[in-house]
N, C-alpha and C positions, 0 to 999 in steps of 0.2 A: 427456544434459544434463538436470539437473532444473531446475523452474522458479526455485528459488533461484538457479540459476547463470545463467538466461537474462535477456539485457537486454531490457526493454520495448521494442518496434520503433517506436512511434509518436513523434511529436514532443512528447509530452506529457512524456516524460522529459527532453527536451533542454531545456523550459522550467523545469526544475527544477535545473540545473546551473549551476555557477559554478566556473571554474577547474578542470574536469574531473571534480568529484566533485558529488553531490548537495547541494544547499545546504538545512542545516536551516532555515534562516530562509525561503527560498522555499517548501519542503515545507511548513512550519508554516502558512504565508500560503495556499498553496494547498488544504491538508487542513483548514484552519479549526481548529487546534489550538494551544495554548500550547506553548511550548517545553519546560515542565517535563511536559506530558504526553506529548510526543513522546519525551522522555528515558525516561519510565517504560514507553512501548510498546516501546522499543527496547532497554530493559534496561540503561542506561548511567546514569551519575550526571549530574545536571543540568548541572554544570560542564563535562562533555564538550561538549555542544552548542556552546559558544562556545571552549572550548579544544582540543578534538580532534575537530573536525568530520568527520575522514577517519577516525574510529573503524570498524573492521570490524563491530562490531556496529550501529552506529547506520546505516552505509551499508548494511547488508544488510536492515534493517527498512525502510528508506525506498525502496530499489531493490525489494524484494518488493510493497510497499503499491502502488508505481507500475506494477508488472507488472500487479498486478490490474486497476487503473484502465485499463491500456492494452489489457487482454483485453477487458473491457467495452466499451471505445470501438471496438474492432476487431470485435467479434462483435454488437454490440447496436444498437439504435437511441438509446441513452442519450447525453446530452451529458456533458461532464466535470463540472458541477456534480451532476447526478443520480446518476452513477457514484459520485462521492465521498460524496454523502448515503447512497447504499445502502451503501456499504463502512462507513460510520461508525457506521450507526443501524439498519440492517435486521437483524433476528434472522434467523439461518440455522437454521430450526427442523430441519431435516435433519442437520444437525451437531450439534445440542444446544441451540441458542437463542442463542449468542453472536453477536456480529457478526463480519463479515469482518476489521474492524481486529483486534478482541480474538485471533481465529485466527492472523492474521499475526503477531501479538505472540508468539503461543505456539509458532511454528514449524511452523503447519499450512498452508502455502503451496500445496502441491500439491492438498489437499482443498478449499482457497477456490478454486484455478484450475478445478477440475473442477465445483465448485459453479456458478461464474461460466459457464462454458462451457453447462453444462445449462440454466442461467437463460435465456441468451442463446437457446438452442434451444428454449425453451418446455417445458422437461421438468420443472421444479421451479417453486417459488414459489407 
């Protein structure tokens, strides 16, 4: 099973769900992004956020982003706020300098997970 197929195991994901799917509204609030930015990151049209929140592309992006946060919460001493700040703003120099958020949007979830695990183990950063 790849990281993209795994479901985050922490209660973090449960806090983002409504009616059996990740809520774009709750995700945007937790990650402090506006809905247009979320649509851009997920590569969906902005209207998909409200009209098709169960869109596979949208759900995949949100699930992958949540899985990175869950990994950080489980493997490091970061709290949710610090993990999300790292995800959204810290350049991952060893991967090329973009943020985890940008790499997840590009489909590089396995590389971001490996980086996060290395970071938690003190092997990078």
